[in-house]
KEKE-3310 file (N, C-alpha, C; in steps of 0.2 Angstrom, whole numbers, plus 5000, padded with zeros to 4 digits):
npx = (6529:6517:6509:6509:6503:6490:6486:6485:6476:6464:6463:6460:6448:6440:6442:6434:6421:6419:6419:6430:6436:6429:6432:6429:6435:6452:6456:6459:6472:6467:6453:6437:6442:6450:6451:6465:6470:6470:6475:6488:6487:6477:6484:6493:6485:6479:6491:6494:6482:6478:6468:6457:6452:6438:6433:6417:6413:6420:6422:6423:6411:6408:6410:6408:6419:6420:6412:6425:6437:6444:6451:6464:6475:6473:6470:6459:6452:6455:6466:6464:6466:6459:6459:6459:6447:6438:6440:6436:6423:6419:6420:6410:6399:6400:6398:6385:6377:6382:6378:6364:6360:6365:6358:6345:6346:6349:6336:6328:6333:6332:6318:6315:6322:6315:6303:6307:6317:6335:6341:6336:6338:6349:6345:6347:6344:6347:6355:6364:6381:6389:6385:6386:6397:6403:6402:6409:6422:6426:6422:6426:6417:6406:6390:6377:6365:6352:6356:6370:6371:6369:6381:6390:6384:6385:6399:6400:6393:6401:6413:6408:6405:6418:6423:6415:6419:6432:6429:6427:6431:6448:6453:6459:6472:6475:6472:6473:6472:6458:6453:6457:6449:6436:6436:6436:6423:6415:6418:6412:6399:6395:6395:6384:6373:6372:6369:6356:6350:6351:6345:6331:6327:6328:6320:6307:6303:6307:6310:6322:6336:6328:6322:6310:6304:6292:6289:6289:6277:6282:6283:6273:6261:6258:6250:6234:6224:6210:6207:6208:6224:6238:6254:6270:6284:6302:6313:6308:6303:6298:6287:6280:6277:6269:6257:6253:6251:6241:6230:6229:6225:6212:6205:6206:6215:6213:6206:6212:6226:6243:6258:6275:6288:6305:6314:6304:6295:6284:6278:6263:6263:6267:6281:6282:6290:6307:6316:6319:6309:6299:6292:6284:6276:6269:6255:6244:6228:6220:6207)
npy = (5757:5753:5754:5768:5772:5767:5774:5787:5785:5782:5794:5802:5798:5801:5815:5817:5814:5823:5835:5842:5851:5862:5878:5882:5882:5877:5860:5849:5838:5825:5821:5814:5804:5788:5775:5774:5786:5797:5792:5794:5807:5805:5797:5805:5814:5805:5801:5813:5815:5803:5789:5784:5769:5762:5748:5742:5729:5713:5703:5696:5694:5693:5683:5666:5659:5663:5664:5675:5678:5693:5698:5703:5704:5694:5686:5685:5672:5675:5683:5696:5710:5718:5732:5734:5727:5736:5747:5743:5741:5754:5759:5751:5757:5770:5767:5762:5774:5782:5774:5774:5787:5790:5780:5785:5797:5792:5786:5797:5805:5797:5796:5810:5812:5804:5811:5825:5824:5822:5834:5844:5860:5866:5877:5886:5898:5916:5920:5911:5907:5897:5882:5868:5863:5852:5842:5848:5850:5836:5828:5835:5841:5853:5854:5856:5851:5839:5827:5828:5827:5813:5808:5811:5803:5790:5788:5789:5777:5767:5768:5765:5752:5746:5750:5743:5730:5729:5726:5713:5696:5694:5704:5716:5722:5732:5744:5758:5759:5755:5766:5776:5773:5775:5789:5791:5786:5794:5807:5804:5802:5815:5820:5812:5816:5829:5828:5823:5833:5844:5839:5837:5850:5856:5848:5846:5859:5865:5876:5889:5901:5912:5926:5927:5915:5905:5899:5883:5875:5869:5855:5844:5851:5858:5851:5848:5838:5835:5833:5820:5812:5811:5804:5805:5796:5798:5802:5805:5813:5809:5802:5809:5822:5818:5814:5826:5833:5826:5829:5842:5843:5837:5846:5844:5849:5857:5849:5838:5833:5835:5829:5827:5816:5819:5824:5826:5837:5849:5863:5869:5858:5850:5849:5837:5830:5824:5810:5801:5801:5793:5782:5787:5796:5789:5780:5767:5765:5753:5742)
npz = (5530:5524:5535:5537:5525:5527:5538:5533:5523:5531:5538:5527:5524:5535:5534:5523:5528:5538:5530:5528:5519:5519:5525:5540:5552:5556:5555:5568:5575:5578:5573:5575:5586:5590:5602:5606:5602:5611:5622:5627:5632:5641:5650:5656:5663:5672:5679:5685:5693:5702:5701:5715:5723:5731:5734:5731:5730:5732:5724:5707:5695:5682:5672:5667:5673:5685:5702:5706:5719:5724:5734:5746:5737:5728:5711:5698:5688:5675:5677:5681:5693:5708:5707:5693:5690:5697:5689:5677:5679:5681:5668:5662:5668:5664:5650:5650:5652:5642:5630:5632:5630:5618:5610:5612:5606:5593:5590:5590:5580:5569:5568:5565:5554:5545:5545:5541:5533:5528:5525:5533:5540:5553:5565:5578:5583:5584:5594:5596:5595:5593:5589:5591:5602:5607:5597:5587:5593:5596:5585:5574:5565:5558:5561:5550:5546:5549:5544:5545:5559:5559:5554:5565:5575:5571:5572:5586:5590:5584:5592:5604:5603:5602:5614:5623:5619:5625:5638:5639:5645:5649:5641:5644:5655:5663:5675:5673:5659:5658:5664:5655:5645:5650:5651:5638:5634:5642:5635:5623:5627:5629:5616:5611:5619:5615:5601:5602:5609:5600:5588:5593:5596:5584:5576:5582:5585:5597:5610:5606:5606:5608:5617:5622:5626:5632:5650:5658:5668:5684:5695:5706:5711:5700:5691:5685:5693:5692:5679:5666:5666:5657:5658:5654:5654:5657:5643:5629:5616:5604:5607:5616:5610:5599:5606:5611:5600:5594:5603:5601:5588:5589:5597:5611:5620:5631:5639:5643:5654:5652:5656:5662:5667:5672:5658:5649:5644:5637:5627:5636:5644:5660:5670:5681:5690:5694:5687:5697:5706:5701:5707:5718:5711:5701:5704:5708:5712:5723:5718)
capx = (6526:6510:6505:6508:6498:6484:6484:6484:6469:6459:6462:6457:6441:6438:6441:6428:6415:6418:6419:6436:6437:6425:6436:6426:6441:6457:6455:6464:6476:6463:6446:6434:6448:6448:6453:6473:6472:6470:6478:6494:6485:6474:6489:6496:6480:6479:6497:6493:6476:6478:6462:6457:6447:6435:6429:6410:6412:6427:6421:6421:6406:6407:6410:6407:6424:6419:6414:6432:6438:6449:6454:6471:6480:6471:6468:6454:6454:6458:6472:6462:6466:6454:6459:6457:6440:6434:6441:6432:6416:6418:6419:6404:6394:6400:6395:6377:6374:6383:6374:6357:6359:6366:6352:6339:6348:6348:6329:6325:6336:6329:6311:6315:6324:6309:6298:6309:6323:6342:6343:6333:6344:6350:6345:6346:6342:6352:6360:6369:6386:6392:6379:6388:6404:6406:6403:6414:6428:6428:6421:6429:6412:6402:6384:6372:6358:6351:6360:6377:6371:6369:6388:6393:6381:6388:6405:6399:6391:6407:6417:6405:6406:6425:6425:6412:6423:6437:6427:6426:6436:6455:6454:6463:6474:6478:6466:6473:6469:6451:6451:6457:6443:6431:6436:6434:6416:6412:6418:6407:6392:6393:6393:6378:6368:6372:6366:6349:6347:6350:6340:6324:6326:6327:6314:6301:6302:6308:6313:6329:6339:6324:6322:6303:6302:6288:6292:6285:6276:6286:6281:6267:6256:6256:6246:6227:6222:6203:6206:6212:6231:6243:6260:6275:6290:6308:6315:6306:6299:6295:6281:6276:6275:6263:6252:6251:6249:6234:6226:6228:6221:6205:6202:6206:6220:6211:6202:6217:6232:6249:6264:6281:6294:6312:6315:6299:6290:6284:6273:6257:6264:6270:6286:6280:6296:6313:6315:6320:6302:6294:6288:6279:6272:6265:6252:6238:6224:6217:6200)
capy = (5761:5751:5757:5775:5773:5765:5780:5792:5783:5783:5801:5805:5796:5805:5822:5818:5813:5829:5840:5846:5856:5869:5881:5885:5882:5872:5853:5847:5832:5819:5821:5807:5800:5782:5774:5775:5793:5802:5788:5797:5813:5802:5794:5811:5816:5800:5801:5819:5814:5796:5786:5780:5764:5760:5743:5740:5722:5710:5698:5697:5689:5695:5678:5659:5656:5665:5670:5676:5682:5697:5701:5701:5703:5688:5688:5681:5666:5678:5687:5703:5711:5721:5739:5734:5726:5742:5752:5740:5742:5761:5759:5749:5761:5775:5765:5762:5781:5784:5771:5776:5794:5789:5776:5790:5802:5789:5785:5804:5807:5793:5798:5817:5812:5802:5817:5831:5823:5823:5841:5849:5864:5867:5884:5887:5905:5921:5922:5905:5908:5890:5877:5861:5864:5845:5839:5852:5848:5829:5825:5840:5842:5858:5851:5861:5848:5833:5822:5829:5824:5806:5806:5811:5798:5784:5788:5787:5770:5763:5768:5762:5744:5745:5751:5737:5724:5729:5724:5705:5692:5694:5709:5722:5720:5738:5749:5765:5759:5756:5773:5780:5771:5778:5796:5791:5785:5800:5811:5802:5804:5822:5821:5809:5820:5835:5826:5822:5840:5848:5836:5838:5857:5858:5844:5847:5866:5867:5883:5891:5906:5917:5928:5927:5908:5904:5894:5877:5875:5864:5852:5840:5855:5861:5847:5848:5831:5834:5830:5814:5814:5807:5806:5802:5795:5797:5807:5803:5817:5806:5799:5815:5826:5815:5814:5833:5835:5823:5833:5849:5842:5835:5851:5841:5851:5860:5844:5832:5836:5831:5830:5823:5815:5820:5829:5825:5842:5853:5868:5867:5852:5852:5844:5836:5828:5821:5803:5797:5802:5790:5778:5791:5800:5785:5776:5763:5764:5747:5743)
capz = (5524:5523:5540:5535:5520:5530:5542:5528:5520:5536:5539:5521:5524:5540:5532:5518:5532:5542:5526:5530:5514:5521:5530:5545:5556:5555:5557:5573:5573:5579:5572:5576:5589:5592:5609:5607:5599:5616:5627:5630:5636:5647:5655:5659:5668:5677:5683:5690:5697:5703:5704:5721:5723:5737:5731:5734:5729:5732:5719:5700:5693:5675:5667:5669:5676:5692:5705:5708:5725:5722:5740:5748:5731:5723:5705:5695:5683:5669:5679:5683:5700:5711:5705:5687:5690:5698:5683:5672:5681:5680:5661:5660:5671:5659:5644:5651:5651:5635:5625:5633:5627:5610:5607:5612:5600:5587:5589:5589:5574:5564:5568:5563:5547:5541:5545:5538:5528:5531:5523:5537:5542:5560:5567:5586:5585:5582:5599:5597:5590:5593:5590:5594:5604:5608:5591:5583:5596:5596:5578:5569:5560:5559:5559:5547:5544:5553:5541:5548:5565:5558:5554:5572:5579:5568:5575:5593:5590:5583:5597:5610:5602:5603:5621:5626:5618:5629:5644:5639:5649:5647:5635:5647:5662:5666:5678:5670:5653:5658:5666:5649:5641:5653:5649:5631:5634:5644:5630:5618:5630:5628:5609:5610:5621:5610:5595:5604:5610:5594:5584:5595:5596:5577:5573:5586:5586:5604:5612:5605:5610:5608:5624:5624:5627:5639:5655:5659:5675:5687:5702:5707:5711:5693:5687:5686:5693:5691:5672:5664:5666:5653:5661:5649:5659:5653:5639:5623:5613:5598:5609:5620:5605:5595:5610:5612:5593:5593:5607:5598:5582:5591:5601:5617:5624:5638:5643:5646:5657:5649:5661:5660:5672:5670:5653:5645:5645:5631:5628:5639:5648:5666:5672:5687:5695:5692:5686:5703:5709:5698:5711:5722:5707:5698:5709:5706:5718:5723:5716)
cpx = (6519:6506:6504:6503:6491:6481:6481:6477:6463:6458:6459:6449:6437:6437:6435:6422:6414:6418:6424:6438:6434:6429:6433:6431:6446:6455:6460:6467:6472:6456:6443:6439:6445:6452:6461:6474:6474:6473:6484:6492:6481:6478:6492:6491:6479:6485:6496:6487:6475:6471:6462:6451:6445:6430:6422:6409:6419:6427:6421:6416:6404:6407:6409:6413:6424:6413:6422:6433:6445:6453:6461:6476:6479:6470:6463:6456:6457:6464:6470:6463:6460:6453:6457:6450:6436:6434:6436:6424:6414:6416:6412:6398:6394:6397:6387:6374:6376:6379:6367:6356:6360:6360:6346:6340:6347:6340:6326:6327:6333:6321:6311:6317:6319:6304:6300:6314:6329:6344:6340:6339:6343:6350:6343:6345:6348:6357:6365:6375:6390:6387:6380:6395:6407:6407:6409:6421:6430:6428:6425:6424:6408:6395:6379:6365:6358:6355:6368:6377:6372:6377:6391:6390:6384:6395:6405:6397:6397:6411:6414:6406:6413:6426:6421:6416:6429:6435:6426:6432:6443:6457:6459:6465:6477:6472:6467:6471:6461:6449:6452:6451:6437:6430:6434:6426:6412:6412:6413:6400:6390:6391:6386:6372:6367:6368:6358:6346:6346:6345:6332:6322:6324:6320:6307:6299:6302:6311:6321:6332:6334:6322:6315:6300:6298:6291:6287:6284:6280:6282:6274:6261:6254:6251:6238:6224:6214:6202:6209:6219:6235:6250:6265:6282:6297:6309:6314:6301:6295:6288:6277:6273:6269:6257:6249:6248:6242:6229:6224:6223:6214:6202:6201:6211:6219:6207:6206:6223:6238:6255:6270:6286:6300:6311:6309:6293:6290:6279:6266:6257:6268:6275:6285:6285:6302:6312:6315:6314:6297:6289:6282:6274:6267:6262:6246:6234:6220:6209:6196)
cpy = (5760:5754:5765:5777:5772:5771:5785:5791:5784:5790:5805:5804:5800:5812:5822:5818:5820:5836:5845:5852:5863:5872:5885:5886:5876:5865:5851:5840:5825:5820:5814:5802:5793:5781:5776:5782:5797:5798:5792:5803:5810:5800:5800:5814:5811:5799:5807:5818:5806:5793:5783:5775:5762:5754:5742:5733:5719:5705:5700:5692:5690:5689:5671:5656:5658:5662:5670:5680:5686:5700:5699:5700:5697:5691:5683:5676:5669:5682:5694:5704:5716:5728:5739:5732:5732:5747:5749:5741:5749:5762:5757:5754:5767:5773:5764:5769:5783:5781:5773:5782:5793:5785:5781:5795:5799:5788:5792:5806:5803:5795:5805:5817:5809:5807:5823:5830:5825:5830:5846:5853:5865:5874:5884:5894:5910:5922:5916:5906:5901:5885:5870:5861:5856:5841:5842:5850:5841:5826:5829:5842:5848:5856:5857:5858:5842:5827:5822:5826:5816:5804:5806:5805:5791:5783:5786:5780:5765:5763:5765:5754:5742:5745:5745:5731:5723:5726:5716:5702:5692:5699:5715:5720:5726:5743:5756:5765:5759:5763:5777:5779:5774:5785:5796:5790:5791:5806:5810:5803:5811:5824:5818:5813:5827:5834:5826:5829:5844:5846:5838:5846:5859:5854:5845:5854:5868:5874:5884:5896:5912:5919:5927:5920:5907:5898:5889:5877:5869:5861:5848:5845:5859:5857:5847:5841:5830:5832:5824:5816:5809:5809:5802:5802:5794:5803:5805:5807:5815:5803:5805:5820:5824:5815:5821:5835:5832:5827:5839:5848:5840:5840:5848:5844:5854:5854:5838:5836:5832:5833:5825:5822:5816:5826:5830:5831:5847:5858:5865:5860:5854:5846:5843:5833:5825:5814:5799:5797:5798:5786:5782:5794:5795:5780:5773:5762:5757:5747:5741)
cpz = (5523:5529:5539:5530:5523:5534:5538:5525:5525:5537:5533:5521:5529:5538:5527:5522:5535:5537:5527:5525:5515:5526:5535:5551:5555:5558:5562:5571:5574:5578:5572:5580:5591:5599:5610:5605:5605:5622:5631:5635:5642:5652:5659:5664:5673:5681:5688:5695:5697:5705:5710:5721:5729:5735:5735:5734:5729:5727:5712:5698:5686:5670:5671:5673:5684:5696:5707:5714:5724:5728:5742:5742:5727:5716:5702:5690:5677:5670:5681:5691:5702:5708:5697:5686:5692:5692:5678:5673:5680:5673:5659:5662:5666:5652:5644:5649:5644:5630:5626:5629:5620:5607:5607:5607:5594:5585:5587:5582:5568:5563:5564:5555:5542:5540:5540:5533:5531:5530:5528:5541:5550:5561:5574:5588:5584:5587:5601:5592:5589:5594:5592:5596:5605:5602:5587:5586:5595:5589:5573:5564:5563:5557:5556:5546:5549:5550:5544:5555:5565:5558:5561:5576:5577:5571:5583:5594:5589:5589:5603:5609:5604:5611:5625:5625:5622:5636:5645:5643:5645:5642:5638:5654:5665:5669:5674:5663:5653:5660:5660:5645:5644:5652:5642:5630:5637:5639:5625:5620:5629:5621:5608:5613:5617:5604:5596:5605:5604:5589:5586:5595:5589:5574:5576:5587:5593:5605:5610:5609:5610:5615:5627:5625:5633:5643:5656:5666:5678:5694:5701:5707:5705:5689:5690:5687:5693:5684:5671:5663:5661:5655:5657:5654:5655:5649:5632:5619:5607:5600:5612:5615:5601:5600:5610:5605:5592:5597:5604:5592:5583:5596:5609:5622:5631:5642:5646:5648:5655:5654:5659:5666:5669:5664:5649:5646:5639:5632:5631:5642:5654:5667:5679:5692:5691:5691:5692:5708:5706:5702:5715:5718:5704:5703:5707:5712:5717:5722:5723)
residu = (UNK:UNK:UNK:UNK:UNK:UNK:UNK:UNK:UNK:UNK:UNK:UNK:UNK:UNK:UNK:UNK:UNK:UNK:UNK:UNK:UNK:UNK:UNK:UNK:UNK:UNK:UNK:UNK:UNK:UNK:UNK:UNK:UNK:UNK:UNK:UNK:UNK:UNK:UNK:UNK:UNK:UNK:UNK:UNK:UNK:UNK:UNK:UNK:UNK:UNK:UNK:UNK:UNK:UNK:UNK:UNK:UNK:UNK:UNK:UNK:UNK:UNK:UNK:UNK:UNK:UNK:UNK:UNK:UNK:UNK:UNK:UNK:UNK:UNK:UNK:UNK:UNK:UNK:UNK:UNK:UNK:UNK:UNK:UNK:UNK:UNK:UNK:UNK:UNK:UNK:UNK:UNK:UNK:UNK:UNK:UNK:UNK:UNK:UNK:UNK:UNK:UNK:UNK:UNK:UNK:UNK:UNK:UNK:UNK:UNK:UNK:UNK:UNK:UNK:UNK:UNK:UNK:UNK:UNK:UNK:UNK:UNK:UNK:UNK:UNK:UNK:UNK:UNK:UNK:UNK:UNK:UNK:UNK:UNK:UNK:UNK:UNK:UNK:UNK:UNK:UNK:UNK:UNK:UNK:UNK:UNK:UNK:UNK:UNK:UNK:UNK:UNK:UNK:UNK:UNK:UNK:UNK:UNK:UNK:UNK:UNK:UNK:UNK:UNK:UNK:UNK:UNK:UNK:UNK:UNK:UNK:UNK:UNK:UNK:UNK:UNK:UNK:UNK:UNK:UNK:UNK:UNK:UNK:UNK:UNK:UNK:UNK:UNK:UNK:UNK:UNK:UNK:UNK:UNK:UNK:UNK:UNK:UNK:UNK:UNK:UNK:UNK:UNK:UNK:UNK:UNK:UNK:UNK:UNK:UNK:UNK:UNK:UNK:UNK:UNK:UNK:UNK:UNK:UNK:UNK:UNK:UNK:UNK:UNK:UNK:UNK:UNK:UNK:UNK:UNK:UNK:UNK:UNK:UNK:UNK:UNK:UNK:UNK:UNK:UNK:UNK:UNK:UNK:UNK:UNK:UNK:UNK:UNK:UNK:UNK:UNK:UNK:UNK:UNK:UNK:UNK:UNK:UNK:UNK:UNK:UNK:UNK:UNK:UNK:UNK:UNK:UNK:UNK:UNK:UNK:UNK:UNK:UNK:UNK:UNK:UNK:UNK:UNK:UNK:UNK:UNK:UNK:UNK:UNK:UNK:UNK:UNK)
# end
């Protein structure tokens, strides 16, 4: 009975967070799902599509009990076998991407809420009927403001901490459970990316669904290298937009070339290359 009451209380708290009283559509059975909530479905998928492991390393070096040789059916000091170790490594790889995207979204969101306030409305243009498919499906929340995105982001951060905890020594002994957690991390990753995407579109006045949106020049040849060049690497519009705003305010826009590696490109800036071209693009000439 106590467990039922606890579950009910937790669900009530979630419903309050996601504003379930607003009838935009029925709330599903697992809003803001935790790791066990979708495990049964994950196991059904993993039974149908059995993971295949081709180990790129026969050792486990994750803790000070090792290095542990996991070849020929051996187990590590904590009891882990090679299949479970590979699945744990996959989860860690998923978490690296998920946490990077979520942390980026958190930085952007914090920057924009400080600038515009949490009540800044989300408007992606008249041609967008579903503004946040991942957030709506996973979190159960229809985000209407930047503050609503903060609710979804806090959920992602909480789940990342629990997933990373499971990678600690001796915490998990099943490769399929690690695979289930990797699916959970990948689901969270899409939520985190969507938060970052919506926040920067709304907060930095990035292009929406308007058909007349101007195109950005692409490639190394699009850069006027006769001017001083400012190259922003990665995906951080909190930095690049400040640079461009400064140039505009001081009438330097036509005198300085601004370009971006990967996703960092804005109006009157060129996307010169993908991130894996960083080394060839950034070169320092010897004196």
